N, C-alpha and C positions, 0 to 999 in steps of 0.2 A: 750659193746655188739654191733655187727655189725648192721647197718641199711640195711634191705633187701627190695628191690623193685622188682616187676615183670612188665615188659614192655610187654603189649599184643598187638598183631598186626594181622590184616588180612594176612599180608605178612611180613616175616622178611628177608630183604635183607642183607646177611651177608657180601658179598664181590663180586668182579667183576667175579670171576671164579666159584661161587657155584649157583645152582639153589635156588630161594627164598623158604623159608619155609612157607607153607600155615598154617593159624590158629596157628601161633607160638608165642613163648615168650622168652624174655631175662630176666635172672635172674641177678640182680645187688647186690652186697654186698659191701658197703662202696664205693670206688672209682672204683672197677673192676667189669668186667663181670664174673659171676660164671659159668652159665650155659646157653645153648641155646637149645630150644626144643619144644615140643608140649605143647600148652597152658593148656589143661585140666590136663595133667599129672603134670606140673610144679605147677599148681594151687594147686592140692591135696597135693603136697609135701611141699609147702610153704603157708599154708592157712592164716597165719597172715601177710603176706607181703603186702605192699602197692602197689596197682595196678595203672599203668598209661596206657594210650592207650586204644584201644578197637578194635573190630572187623571191625571198619571203619578207622583204621589207617595202615600205612606202617611204619616200622621202619628200618632205615639204619644207617651205620656208619657216624659220622660227616664228613662233607666235609672240605677239607684243601686248603686254599687260599695261594698259594705258593709264591705270590709276591703282596704287597700291599702298598698303601700310604693312610694314614688317612687325607683326605682332608676335612673331616667334611661335611658342606653344599655342596651339589653336585656342581661341576665346572660350569656347565651351569647356575645355579642359581646365581653363583658368577660372572657371565659376562665373563667367560673365554671361548672363542670360540675354537673349534677344528682347528688344523693348522698342518702343517708339524712339526715334533718333534723339530727342532732347533729353529725356531721362536716362536713355542709354549712355550718352556722352558723360553724364554725371556720375554713372557707375564706374567708368573707366579710371576715375580719380583714385580709387582704392585698390587698384591692382598691384600685385606684388611686383617688384622690379626684377628684371632679367638683365644679365650682361648684354650690352648693346651689339657687340660682335657676335656672340653666340646666337642671339635671337635673329640677327640678320642672316647669318649662315643657315639656320633652320629654315627661314622663310625662303631663302634662295634656292635651297634644295627642293622645297615644294614646287617652286616655279620651274626649275629644270626639269623635274620629273613629269611635268604635264606639257613640256614642249615650249615653255616660254624662254626666249633668249634675250629679251629686252623688256625693261620695266621703267615706269615712273613711280618713284617712291616718295610720297610725301611724308616726310618725317618731322620732328620737332627739334628746334634749337632750345636746349635746356640750360637754365641757369645763367651764369656769367659767360662773357664772350670766350674766355679761356676754357671753361667747362664744356660750352657748346662745341667749340673747335675739337676738343678731344673726342667727344661723343659722336660728331658727324664723321671725323676721320677714321674712327673705329668701324663705322658702317661702311665707309667706302673701302676700307681694307678688307672687310668681309666679302663685299661684292668682287673685289679683285681676286681674292682666293677662289671664289665660286666660279669666276670666269664669265659671269653674267654681265650684260650690258645694261647700264642704269643711268637715269637721269635723277639725281637726288635733289628733292625740293624741300629744303627746310623751311618750316613755318613757325611763327610765334604770334601770340595774341596780345592785342593792346587795347581791345575794348570788349566789355561784356563777358566776364570769365564764367558767368553762371547762366546768363539769359541770351538767347540769339536775337537780341535787340540792342541797337547800339546805345550805350550809356544807360542801360536800364537796371544795372545791377544794383545801385544804390536804392533806387525806388522799390525793387523787389525785396532787398534786405529790410527796408523800413516797413514792408507789409507783413513780415513774419511775426509770430508770437513772441512775447517777451522772453529774452534769453537765447532763443534759437539763433538770432542774427549774431550775437556775440560769439556763440559756439562755432557758427559758420566762419567768422572772421579769424578765430583762432586756429582752426584746422585746415582751411582751404585758402590757398594763395590767390588773392584778388588783384594782383598786379604782376607785371613782367619785370624781372631783374635785368634782362637784356633790353637796353633802350634802342630806340630806332636806329640811331647813328651806328651803334654797335652791331645791330643786326645787319645793316647794309654793308658795313666794313667787313663782317664775318664772311657773307656770302661772296663778296667781291674777291676777297683774299683767297677763298677756296676755289672760286672760278679760276683765278690766275694760276693757282697750284696745279690744277688738274686739266686745264684747257688743252693740252697737248696729249692727254691720255687717250689711247685708242678706244676705251670702252666706258670710262667714267666721265660724267659731265654733272655740273652744278646748275640748278635752276632756282629761281625765286619761288617760294611756295606760300603766298599769303593764304591763311586758312580759309578766309571767306570775306566778302565784302562788309559783313555785319562785324567782324572781328578786327578789322583795320580801318583807319580812317582814310578819307579820300586822298588827302595829301600824300600819304604813304603809298597808297596804290599807284598814284600817278608817278611818284619818284621811283618805284620799282620798275614800272613800264618804261620810263626814260632810260634808266641804267640798263635794263635788259635789252633795249633797242641798241644802245651804244656798244655794248659788250657781246651781243649776238647770243643772248641766253634766252631760255624759255621761261614761262610763267605758268604755273597750274594753281588753280584755287578751286575750293568747293563752292558750289552755287545752286540755289534752288533744289535742294535735296529734299527737303520736306515741306509739307503744306504751310507750316508755320514760317519757314524761310520765305516762301511765296508771299506771305503777308507782310513780312519784315521790310521788305524793300519799299513799298509804298508808305508804310509807317514812318520810316526813317527819312526818306528822301522825296516822297511824293511821286515817285516814278517806279515803274517795273525795274528789276534788278539789271537786266541786260541793256535797258534803255539808259539807265544811270551809268552804267560802265562804258557804253559808247559815248555818252556825253562828257565823261571824264577823259576820253581819248586813249583808253588803255587797251582797247580791243585790237586784235590783229592776228596773223598767222602764228605768232610765238605765244599766244594766249589760249589756254584751254580751260574748261570748266569741267570739274568731276560732278556727274550726277545729271544735273539739268532735268530733273523729273517734272518740275512744274513750269517749264518753259511755255510761253504763249507763242502763237503763230507769228506776231510781230517780232518777238525776241529771236525766234528761229530765222527769220528773214534777215535780222541784223547780224546774226552770227555768220550767215552765208555771205552776206555783203562784205564783212570785215575779215573774213578767213579765219575766224576764231574757231576752236574745236570743242568738242564734248567727248568726255569718256563715259560710255554707257556702262553702268555697273548692276545688272539685273538682280544677282543674288542679294548683294548688300541691300538694295532697295526693298526687296521682299523681306529680308530678315528684320530690317528696321522700320517696316511699315510706312515707308515714305511714299509709296505708290509705284506706278509703271511709267517709265519715261516715254516721251513720244518718238520712238525710234523711227517709225514710218515716216513721220513728218520731217525728221532730221535728214533721212536718206532722200526723200523726195526733193527737199530744198538744197541738196548738195553740200550740207554742212560737213566739215571734216569730222569724222566719228570714229573713235576707237572703242575697244572693249577692255574693261578693267574688272579686277576681281576685288579690289578694295580691302584685301585681307580678311573678307568675310564672305566666303562662298557658300553655296546653298547647304552643302553637307560638311562644311567647315574643313574641307580637305585640300583647298587650293588647287583644284583641277580646272585648268583652262579649257580643256576639250569639253568638259561638262558645262562650263560657263557658256560656250558657243551654243550647245543644244538648248540651254534655258533661254538664251536670247532668241533663238530661232522659234521656239514654241510659244514664248509668251506673247509675241507680237503678231500672231496669226489671227486676224480679225475675223469675226464670225458672219461676215456678209459677202454674198456673191459680188465679185468685182471690187471689193475693198482691198487696200494694200496689205500685203503680208510679205515679210522678207523671205527670200529663197536661201538655200544653203550657201550659195556662192556670195550672196550679200554678207552673210554672217562671217564667212571665211575672209572676205575682203576687209571688213572692219577690224578683224583680229589680226591682220597681217598688214596690208597696204594702208589701211585707215590709220592704224597705230603709228606706222612709219611716217606717214604724213603729219600726223599730230606732233610726233617728236621732231619734225624738221628734217627727216632722213629718208624721204620717199625716193631719193635717186640711188640709195645704197641698201636699204632694208625692205623686207616685206615681200620679196619676189626671189625666185631663183632664175637668174639671168646673168650673162656674162658682164663682169665688172661690178656686180653687187658683192656685198660682204658675204662670206661663206658662213651664214647663220643658218644651220640646217638641222632638221630633226628627222631621225629615223624611227619609224613606227613598225614594230614587229606585227605582222598581219596574221599571225597563227590563230589567235583567238577572234580577231576582228572578222575573218572571213569563214570561220568555222560554222557549220559543217559543209557549206557549200555556197557558192556565189554564182549568180548568172553572169554569163560572159558579157552581156550588154549592160551591166550595172556600172554606174559612174563611179570611178574610184574616189573622187573627191567626196561625193555623198556618202559612200561607205565609211571613209575615215572619220568625217565629222559626225556621222550618226552613231558609230559604234566603237570608235576607239576611246580608250580611257588612259588616264595617267599611267597606269601600270603597264600599258602597252608601248610607252616610249621606251626605246631601247638605248639609243645614242643621240647626243646632242653636240653639235659643234658651234662655237662662237668664234668668228673670224678664222675658221679653219682649225681651231684647237678643240680637241675632245674634252668637254667639260662634264659630260655625263656618259658613263659606259656601263652597259648591263643594268641600266636603271639606278646607278650609284654615282654621286659626284665624284669627280676625280681629284679635285683640289682640297678636299678635307674629309675626314671620317664622319659621316652623318651620325652614326651610332654613338661615337664619342661626344659629338655635340649635344645630342639628346640626353646622354647621361649627365654631362656637365650642367645642362639647364635644369634637369630635374633635381639634381643635388643643390643647385642654387636657389631654386624656388622652395625647396623643402625647409631650407634654413632662413629665407627671407623674412624679414619682420612683417607681420600682419597688423594693418592699421585699423584695429577694431573700433577705436575712438572715432576715426574718420568715417568708417562705414556706418557707425550708429548715426552720425550727423547727417550723412547722406540718406539713409533711410527715413530720417525724420523730415528732411528737407524735401524729398521727392514728391509727396502730395501737394505741397505748397507750389512747387515748380509746375506742376501739371495744371493746377487751378489758375496760375498766373496766365499760361497760354490760352486757357479756356475763355479767359476774359478779354482776349484780343478781339477787335472788331472783325467779324467774319463777313465776306461779301455775301450779297443776297443769294448768289448761286452756291448751293450746297457743294462741298468738295467731291462727293460722289458723282453729282450731276456734271460737275466741271470735267471730271475724268471721263465719264461716258460720253460727254458731248464732243471730247477731243479725238475719240477713236475713229 
């Protein structure tokens, strides 16, 4: 017998393109949405159904975080300061280690608390194939406990462990003062113990193990075109197509990544990826800050997607992505938090507001996203990027019952005009703390603002205890501190195009 629930709400926000339904309800049977309509009518028809929500709630489709890293305890609390992307990545090497399952649970709780029901998590395959398998399965077990929908995209690096330039590590090390290069080699791993065949086998085995799971899926996650060779990228694209898997990679995140493509291949990065034959609807790029008009057109033609991550881009000084151009060109675009939101609190509702305000150009008649545009990329856009546009991102019959109930008490206080648009109000005013209940496939995974699958307070306490006793690599940190100015000088020496980066940015608006 099917389990039937009715989600009651003052406002039912079905999608970005439809008016909200006042005093409405959503009927859920098992994992899917059966009906959407008037509360009183549906209650009469389903008198025995369990009721969630009230006239004091809004219900909306679950938000989709299109690019994520499960850092666990927020980076600011771990002592990792914001910086330019390239030296910032160097700083991550000295972080204290956290239990993989605990840190993933902690991150999952942050996502659920701000209305996220699905995410793409680019993680790292660590060490040997056996160790990587254990590590990745522990993350998948955490997502299963949390009830969150995830595409886990493990990555591993095979080129340039220090420099975002293919094969430049050795040249960079040779440029260092006497003794420093030796200390770098002694303290920093400059090779990957998981070879390419092992990586491919690991991802395919995990895909086979989880391909029938209702919420967990495995993607390929090459970290970036500059960190894997062309042959591996093509091999990944071929296997992904054969197995029906997704691919996500970082791309054109920083100004120096923009320069790296032509330095290494003689072509713009997306042009090179197109010529390799790897682009398509299964392929998405995280960031895309420095995409050119030509590259945006290629993405639109091939169906490849982009995850826009405004908070991360601002925190790591990478620039402001051309969101208006992406939307105008019809590129599949999602919204991602990247594990580094503007307040370091993992609030997807605030990420939507940042994306909305950041791209409002200061010229009459110039493009600027509307609230509905931002809500669309955070729901339907993310669903399309994940390959689930027919089942996720909207409240409609037949779609998965991934639903978020927002308590409107603070959102509408002290007064609201009757003509105010409900979607505008929720996007403009709701915060993570206003998310009351979250359902994934009809299962309550957050209730009264707390995860139902685990004790978040206990998880936090365990993480704190583990970090307190975790070894501190002071020797490694000392080497990184000494290395950092040389790394910065190496990038400064790269040939910069005649157009200054600030001019390039301003001319693109």
